[in-house]
N, C-alpha and C positions, 0 to 999 in steps of 0.2 A: 495614357501612354500611347504614343504613336509608334507603330511598328514600321521600321524602314522598308521601303518598297522601291521598285523601279520608278524613276531613274536614280533615286538616291543610292541604291545599291546596284552596281553593275558588276556582275561576277567576272566579266571578261576584262575588267580594268587591270586586275592583278596578273592576268595571263598575257598581257600585251607584249612585254619585253622579257628577254632571257633573265635579266637580273631579278625581276620580281617573281618570275616563276621559280627561280632558284631559292629565293628568300622563303617561300612558303612550301617548298617541297618537303613532303612528309617522310619519304623513304629514299634511301640511296643504296646503290650497289657498289661495293668495294672489293678489292682482291681478297680481303680477309674473309669474304663470304664463300670462298671456293674450296671445294675438295675435288681432286682430280682422280677419277677411277681409271686404272690401267690394267690391261690384260697381259699376263706374263707367260712365256713358254720357255722350255728348255733349249739349250744350244748356244751357239755363239754367232753374233752378228745376224740374228734372225729378225725379220720384220714381215709379218703376214697380214695382209689386208683382211678386215672383217667385212665381207661383201655387203652385208645388210646394214652396215654402219659406216657410210662414206666418211673417210678421213680418220677412221679409228683402226689401229693395228694391234696385233699381238706381237710382243717384243721380248727378246731374250734379255737376261740380266745386264749384259754389257750395254745394250741400248737403253735399258731402263735407267741406268746411271746418267745417261745424257739427258733424258727427260727430267730426271730429278734435278739436275743442274739448272735446267731452264726454269723449273718451278721455283727454285731458290732465287734465281735472278729476277723473276717476275713478282716474287713475293707471295706466291700461292702457299698457304700454310700447311696443307695436308695432301699427301698422295695415298690413294687407296688401291690395294692390290687384289687382283682376282686371277686365279691360275687356270691354265689350260694344260692338262697333263696327258701323258701317253695313255691310251686306252688300256694297255696291258697292266697298268697299275690300279685300275678301277675294280672295286669289289662290292659285294652287297652291303658291307658295313662301312666302306669308305675309310678304312684304317690308314691309308696313305696320308690322310690329313694330319695324322699325329706323328709323322716321321720328322725328327729334328733335322735331318739332312734333305728333306723334301724341298721342292721348288720355292715355296713361299718363305720358309725360315731362312733359306740361303739368301734370297732376295732381300729380306729384312736386314740381315747382318751386313750385307754389302752396302745397303742404303745408309744404315746408321753409322757405319764406319766412315763413309765418304761424306755424308751430309747430316751430321748429328742434329743440326738445327731444324731440319725438315721433319714435320710430324708424319708418322707412318701409321696407316690404318690397314687392318686385314679383315677379310670376310671369314666369319665363323659359320660354316655351313658345309654339308657333305655332298651336295649335288655335283660339284665338279669332280668328286672322287668316287662316286658310286656307279656301279655298272648299270643301274636302272634309271639314273637321272633324278631320283627323288632326294629330298633333303635329309633323309634319315634311313635307318635300317628297316628293311621290309621283311615281314614274316611270310610264311608259306601261303597265306591267304591274300597277300598283297597289301596288307595294312602297314602303315608307318608306325613303328614302335617308339613311343614317346620317351620313356625312361632310359631304354637302351641307347637311343640316339643321343640323349642328353649326356650320358656318360662319355660317349665319344667326342661330343662337342667340347666338354670340359678338358679332355686331353688335348684336343686341337688348340683351344685357347691358351692353355699352359705352354704348349710347344711354341706358339707364336710369341707369347709374352717373354718366355725365356730367351728367345732369339733377339729380343729388344724392341718389339713393336710398342708403339705408344697407345694405340686405340684398337681394341678388338670390337668387331661389329657382328654380333650374332644375328644372322638373317634367316634363321631356320624356322622360327615360329613354334618351337616345341614349348609346351607348358612347363614353367618352373625353371627354365635353364639359366636365367639371369642370376637367381639366388644361389644356385650351386656353383655357378661359375665365379661369382664374386667371392664366395667362401673359399673356393679352391685357390684363387689368386691371393687372398689374404693369408691363407695357411702357408703358402709358398714364399711369403714375404714380398710378393709382387704388388705392393700396395699402391703404386703409382700408375698401374695399367688402367686406363680408362675404358669404360664400356659404353659404346653407342649402340643401344638396342634398337633393332628393327622392330619397333613395338606394334605399329599399325601397318602391317605388310599385307596387301590385298592379293587375292588370287586373280591376277590381272593378265589380260591378253597383250599388254604392252611390253612384256618381258622377252618376246620372241627373239629379237636380235642378240640380246645378252646371252641367251642359251646357245646360240650359234657360236658366240665368241668364246665361251668357256668349254664348249664341246659337250654339253649335256642334252642338247635338243634331240639328237638321234636316239639316244638311250631312253629318253622320256617318251618319245613317240607320241601317241594319242592320249597318254595318261594325263591326269591333272593333279592339282595340289589343293583342292577344295577342302580336304579333311584337316588341313592345318593352317593354310593361309586364309585370310579373312574374306567374307562375302562382300563384294563391291557394293551391295545394297545397304550396308550397315554403317552407322556412325556412332551410336551409343556404345557399341561393342568396342570400338577403337579406344574410347576413353577408359573402359575397363582394362583393356590390354596395357595401355600406357600406365595407368595407376599401379597395376601389378608390377610392371618392370621397374618403376621408380622405387616402390616399396622393397623390391628385391635387391636394389643396389645399382641400378643403371645411373650413369653420370649424365647421359644424353639420350634423347629418344628421336626416332625417325619415323616419318610417314613415307610410304612407298606404294605406288608411284607418286609423282609429284603433281603436275598441273591438273590432271583429272580429279585430284583429291585435295585441292587447296582448301576446301571447306573443312576437311579434317585437320589440316595444319592449323587453321585459325582456332578451331575448337580446342585442340590440344594446348596451344599456347595460352589461350584465355583461361583455360581450366587449371593448368598446372604451373605455368610461368617458369618452366625449366628450359635448359638449352634444347631447342627443337630444330630438327633438320629435315630436309626433304631430299628425295633422290629423283632427279630428272632422268628417268630410266631410258633404256635403249630405244624403245619404241617411240618415245617422245622426241628424242634426238633424231632418230631416223626420219620421222615425219617432217620435221622442220628442214633437215638437210635435203631431203628429196625434193621438197617444194622449192627450196632455194636453188637447187641445181637445175630445176626445170624452169627457173625464172618466174615462178608464181608468187614468191615472197622475197622480200629484201632480207638476206641472210643475217646481217649484223643487227638490223633493227628488230627483227623478231626474236633473235637470240637475247638481246638486252631487255626487250619488253617482257619476255618470259622470266628472266631473272628478277626483274622488278616485281612481277606478280608474286613470286615466292616471298620476296621481302615484305611486300604489302600484306600478305597472308599471315606473316608472323614468323617465318623461318629465320633462324639465326645463321644458317648456312645451307649450301646446296651441293650435293654430289652431282657433278655435271661433266659430260664428255666435251662440253664447250669451254671448259675451264681455261685452257691455254689461249683460245681465241678471245675470251672475255678479258683475261688479264692483259693480253697484248693491246686490246682496244683501250682499256682503262689507262694503260701506260703510254698511249699515243703511238704504239708501234704497229698498228694495223689500220 
C-alpha cells in the first residue's frame, strides 16, 4: 500500500478559496452561542461606565429593557443579570439577595413581562450582597460557612425563580448546593427552572474588573477565595466538581474563566457530553478591549477568533460582554 505524500497531497489545496475553506470548516459561531451578561443598578435612566471594562455600563431597569429589546432583535437567546446594590443593604449574610422586591427580582419581572421570549439568567451568589465581598456567610474567624451559605443561596434561587427567571446560575462554589437547590425548586413546583452550575470556577485573577462592576472589590480588599474556588493548577478536580453537579441535578455546567481554561472545557465536554458553557470573564474582555483601543490588535478579528476558540474547545455557548458586538457582526450590522 502506497501512502499518499507530497505532491499527491497538498494541504493548501483546500485552503485556496473561500468556498473550499467553508466546505471543510469544522466549527462555526452563531448568535445562538451567545449569553449577554449585564450589570443592573437602581434608579431611573441611569448608565454608569465600568471604567475597567471599556464599553460596558451599569444600567437601571428602564435602560435594561432597551438592551433586552436589542437582544431580541439580534436573536441573542439569553440575557444574564448581575446586581450592583447600595452598600447600605449589604450585610454579613447577604440576606438582601432573598428579597422578592430586590433589584434582580424586579428586573426579572419587568423583562419577562415585556420580552417573554427572551431567556433570562440570574447569578446565585452572595458576593454582591455581603459587606465583606465573599460569596458566603463568614464566621468570627473569617471562614466561609458552607452549609449556612447554601441555605441562603437556596432562598435566593427560589426568590429569583418565583420572579420568573428561566435559568439560575449558582456561581458560589459551595459544596452540595446544586442538590438542595434542585430539591427546593422541585418542592415548590418550579420544575422548569434550569440550573447552569458554575461547576469548574477557578480562583482567578481575571475577575478583577467584574468585582469593580458589581461593587464587591472594595469590600473584598486583599482577601482571596481560594478556600472555595478551584486552584488554577488543577484539572482532574474540575471533572470531580462537574460530575457532582450533574449528579445533583444541574442541567448545564460552566467553566470559568474561559480562554485560559479551554483545556478544561474540552475535558468536560469529552468526559460528560452535557451542555457545557464558558464565561469569557471581565479580565479577558478588558485585555482584548484595551489592546484594540491602543491599536495593538484588530478588535473584531480577535473578538471572533476568541469565540471560535471556545467553540473549537467544545463550548455549547459563551457568556461574553462582546455579545452585542458579535451578534451585530454576524447580522452584517457592524
